[in-house]
C-alpha positions in Angstrom: -23.5 -27.2 -9.9 -26.0 -27.8 -7.2 -27.3 -24.4 -5.5 -25.8 -26.2 -1.8 -22.3 -25.9 -3.1 -22.5 -22.6 -4.4 -24.2 -21.2 -1.4 -21.4 -21.7 1.2 -18.9 -20.0 -1.6 -21.1 -17.1 -2.0 -21.5 -16.4 1.6 -18.1 -16.4 2.3 -17.2 -14.2 -0.3 -19.6 -11.6 0.3 -18.8 -11.4 4.1 -15.2 -11.1 3.2 -16.4 -8.0 1.0 -18.3 -6.5 3.6 -15.8 -6.9 6.3 -12.9 -5.6 4.2 -15.5 -2.5 2.9 -16.3 -1.9 6.6 -12.8 -2.0 8.1 -11.7 0.5 5.6 -14.2 2.9 6.4 -15.8 2.4 3.0 -19.1 1.4 4.2 -20.3 2.5 7.6 -21.1 -0.6 10.4 -24.7 0.0 9.7 -24.8 -0.1 6.2 -22.7 -3.2 6.3 -25.4 -4.5 8.6 -28.2 -3.7 6.5 -26.7 -5.5 3.3 -26.2 -8.5 5.5 -29.6 -8.8 6.4 -30.6 -8.3 2.7 -28.5 -10.6 1.1 -29.5 -13.2 4.1 -32.7 -13.1 3.3 -32.3 -13.4 -0.3 -29.7 -16.0 -0.8 -29.5 -18.4 2.2 -33.4 -18.7 2.9 -35.1 -18.2 -0.9 -38.0 -19.9 -0.1 -38.6 -17.3 2.9 -38.2 -14.3 0.0 -39.9 -15.9 -2.7 -42.7 -17.0 -1.1 -44.2 -20.5 -1.4 -46.7 -18.7 -3.7 -43.7 -19.0 -6.1 -43.1 -23.0 -5.8 -46.5 -24.3 -4.7 -46.6 -28.1 -5.0 -49.4 -28.5 -7.8 -47.9 -29.4 -11.0 -50.7 -27.4 -12.4 -49.1 -24.2 -11.3 -46.4 -24.4 -13.9 -48.7 -25.1 -16.6 -48.3 -29.2 -16.7 -50.9 -31.7 -17.6 -52.5 -33.9 -15.0 -51.2 -36.8 -17.0 -47.6 -35.7 -16.9 -45.4 -37.8 -14.9 -44.5 -36.1 -11.4 -41.0 -36.9 -11.2 -41.1 -34.8 -14.4 -42.6 -32.0 -12.8 -40.5 -32.2 -9.6 -37.3 -32.0 -11.9 -38.7 -29.1 -13.8 -39.5 -27.5 -10.4 -35.8 -28.2 -9.4 -34.7 -25.9 -12.1 -36.7 -23.0 -11.6 -36.0 -23.0 -8.1 -32.1 -23.5 -8.8 -32.6 -20.6 -11.3 -34.4 -17.9 -9.2 -31.8 -18.7 -6.5 -28.6 -18.4 -8.8 -29.7 -15.0 -10.3 -30.7 -13.7 -7.1 -26.9 -14.5 -6.5 -25.6 -12.3 -9.4 -28.2 -9.6 -8.3 -26.9 -9.1 -4.6 -23.0 -9.6 -6.3 -23.7 -7.1 -8.6 -25.5 -4.3 -6.0 -22.4 -5.1 -4.0 -20.3 -4.1 -7.1 -22.1 -0.5 -7.9 -22.0 0.4 -4.1 -20.4 4.0 -4.4 -16.9 3.9 -3.4 -14.7 6.9 -2.5 -11.5 6.9 -4.8 -9.4 8.2 -1.3 -10.7 5.6 0.5 -9.4 2.4 -0.8 -6.2 1.6 0.8 -3.1 1.4 -1.4 -1.5 -2.1 -1.5 2.6 -1.6 -3.3 3.7 -4.7 -4.5 7.6 -5.0 -4.0 8.1 -8.0 -5.7 10.8 -6.5 -8.2 11.4 -9.4 -10.6 15.1 -8.0 -11.2 17.2 -7.9 -8.6 20.7 -7.9 -10.4 22.6 -6.1 -12.9 21.9 -7.4 -16.7 24.7 -5.6 -19.1 21.9 -6.3 -21.6 19.4 -4.4 -19.8 21.6 -2.4 -17.9 18.6 -0.2 -16.5 16.3 -3.1 -15.6 16.7 -3.7 -11.8 17.4 -0.1 -11.2 14.1 0.2 -9.5 14.8 -2.4 -7.0 18.4 -0.8 -6.2 16.6 2.3 -5.7 14.1 0.6 -3.3 16.5 -1.7 -1.4 19.2 0.9 -0.6 16.5 3.6 0.4 14.8 0.8 2.8 18.8 0.2 4.5 19.5 3.6 4.9 15.6 4.0 6.3 16.4 1.1 8.8 20.2 2.2 9.6 19.0 5.4 10.5 15.7 4.7 12.9 17.4 1.7 13.9 14.6 -0.8 13.1 14.2 -3.9 11.2 14.4 -3.4 7.1 11.4 -6.2 6.8 9.2 -4.2 8.7 9.5 -1.0 6.3 9.1 -3.5 3.6 5.8 -5.1 5.5 4.3 -1.6 6.5 4.8 -0.4 2.5 3.2 -3.8 1.4 0.4 -2.9 3.6 -0.2 0.4 1.4 1.7 3.0 4.0 3.7 5.4 1.6 6.9 6.0 2.4 6.6 9.5 2.5 4.0 9.2 5.8 6.9 6.2 6.7 9.7 8.9 7.0 7.5 11.8 9.1 6.0 8.7 11.2 9.7 7.9 12.4 10.9 11.3 12.9 8.2 12.3 14.7 8.6 9.4 17.0 12.3 9.5 17.6 11.5 13.1 18.9 8.6 12.6 21.1 8.8 9.0 22.3 5.5 7.8 20.7 5.0 4.9 19.0 5.0 5.3 15.2 2.2 3.2 14.1 0.3 5.4 16.6 0.9 8.3 14.5 0.5 6.5 11.4 -3.0 5.8 12.3 -3.9 9.6 13.8 -2.5 11.3 10.5 -5.4 8.8 9.1 -7.9 10.3 11.6 -6.6 14.0 11.7 -5.4 14.1 7.8 -2.2 16.2 8.6 1.4 15.8 9.7 0.8 19.0 11.2 -2.0 18.3 13.5 0.1 15.0 14.7 3.4 17.0 16.0 1.0 19.4 17.4 -0.8 16.5 19.4 2.6 15.2 20.2 4.2 18.2 21.5 7.1 17.5 19.9 9.6 20.2 20.5 10.8 23.2 17.7 14.5 22.9 18.1 14.4 19.1 17.8 12.4 18.8 14.8 15.0 20.4 12.7 14.8 23.4 10.9 14.1 21.8 7.5 11.3 19.6 9.2 9.8 22.6 11.3 9.7 25.5 8.5 8.0 22.6 6.3 5.5 21.8 8.8 4.9 25.3 9.6 4.2 26.3 5.9 1.6 23.4 5.9 3.4 21.8 2.6 2.7 18.6 1.2 3.4 15.0 2.8 6.3 14.7 -0.1 8.0 17.9 1.1 7.7 16.7 4.6 9.3 13.6 4.0 12.0 15.3 1.5 13.0 17.6 4.6 13.0 14.5 6.8 15.6 12.4 4.3 17.5 16.2 4.0 17.8 16.1 7.7 19.5 12.9 7.8 21.5 13.0 4.8 23.4 15.9 6.4 23.4 14.4 10.0 25.0 11.4 8.4 27.3 13.8 6.1 26.1 11.7 2.9 26.4 15.9 1.6 27.4 19.1 2.6 24.4 21.7 2.4 25.0 23.1 -1.0 25.5 20.0 -2.8 22.4 18.6 -1.5 20.7 21.8 -2.5 22.3 21.6 -6.1 21.0 18.0 -6.2 17.2 19.0 -5.1 17.2 21.6 -7.5 18.1 18.9 -10.3 14.9 17.3 -9.0 16.7 14.3 -7.4 14.2 12.3 -5.2 14.6 10.9 -1.9 15.8 7.1 -3.0 17.9 8.8 -5.9 19.7 10.7 -3.2 20.4 8.2 -1.3 22.0 5.7 -4.2 24.0 8.7 -5.3 25.3 9.4 -1.8 26.2 5.5 -1.3 27.9 5.2 -4.4 29.7 8.4 -4.2 31.5 7.6 -1.0 32.6 4.5 -2.7 34.2 5.9 -5.6 35.3 9.4 -4.6 33.1 10.5 -7.4 30.8 13.7 -7.0 27.2 12.6 -6.5 25.9 15.5 -8.6 28.0 14.0 -11.3 26.7 10.7 -10.6 23.1 11.2 -10.7 23.3 13.3 -13.6 24.8 10.8 -15.8 22.0 8.7 -14.7 19.3 11.3 -15.5 20.6 11.8 -19.0 20.5 8.4 -19.9 24.7 7.7 -19.9 24.6 5.2 -17.7 22.4 3.6 -14.9 22.4 2.7 -11.1 22.8 -0.9 -12.0 25.8 -0.2 -13.6 27.4 2.4 -11.1 26.9 -0.2 -8.5 29.0 -2.5 -10.6 31.7 0.0 -10.9 31.8 0.7 -7.2 31.7 -3.0 -6.8 29.0 -2.8 -4.5 26.9 -6.7 -4.4 23.6 -6.0 -4.3 23.2 -8.4 -1.9 25.7 -6.3 0.3 23.7 -3.1 -0.2 22.1 -2.8 3.6 25.6 -3.5 4.8 27.5 -0.9 2.8 24.6 1.4 3.9 24.9 0.7 7.3 28.6 0.9 7.6 28.3 4.3 5.7 25.4 5.9 8.5 27.8 3.9 11.4 31.3 6.3 9.8 29.9 9.0 8.2 31.8 11.1 6.2 33.5 14.2 6.9 32.6 17.0 4.6 
């Protein structure tokens, strides 16, 4: 491939990589600018970097005999120029790839492209991850009255479900923008500091969330406290049943889906959860028994949130 055709592609790749690393706070702006200057000098202007002495016009500089045809001499000269330039591309790319990058600095991109979205009796648990995720997203959207697509998009950008639960809970009680709170969480590194900065009244936080913030627990535990407050508010569970499920290691997704199926079938959510946990059935099979079509999960959750059961 001609060198002229390689250069634009390499330039675009390196510029894109540098921009990504800078925006992601992996590189400082100063470091990014310095690298830009180095590779522009090394790649875009190889003659200026190598110096004219590396590409003298006199054939003897390449060890050629005076009687060698000039066309062959120039062909060999072009070959050496291409060889040196190509090597410099590789060196610069290798240097960029070897830059030290903190493991926590790289944003996590979560894929929500589930390949199995419907129940298959031959593989009863194949679509369970999708059923759990979409039910949780539907509950989130109904509880905070937001578009479900915005939740999925945030997760695809790398925002964790735990951070979304906490951000929207604090935003609903402070009037702040949840996106602003998420950015502040990234800056401060603590939801406790964000809550203090937002001046959220302790009473409006809810007892479970307030106690968890006070204990400076993990983000996962804080998100669980938010979900517990919502599940109790919309009467998916009574406090004793919810506590039993938490002790049985039920996660947020499992609690929400178990509550939905229990409401439709009038079966105890604890029994449903233990059946799945013990491998006796799957979430997909339970949805089938409850006659809940996957396409109707969002509508079913919305109806349950707006017309909560009496406990």
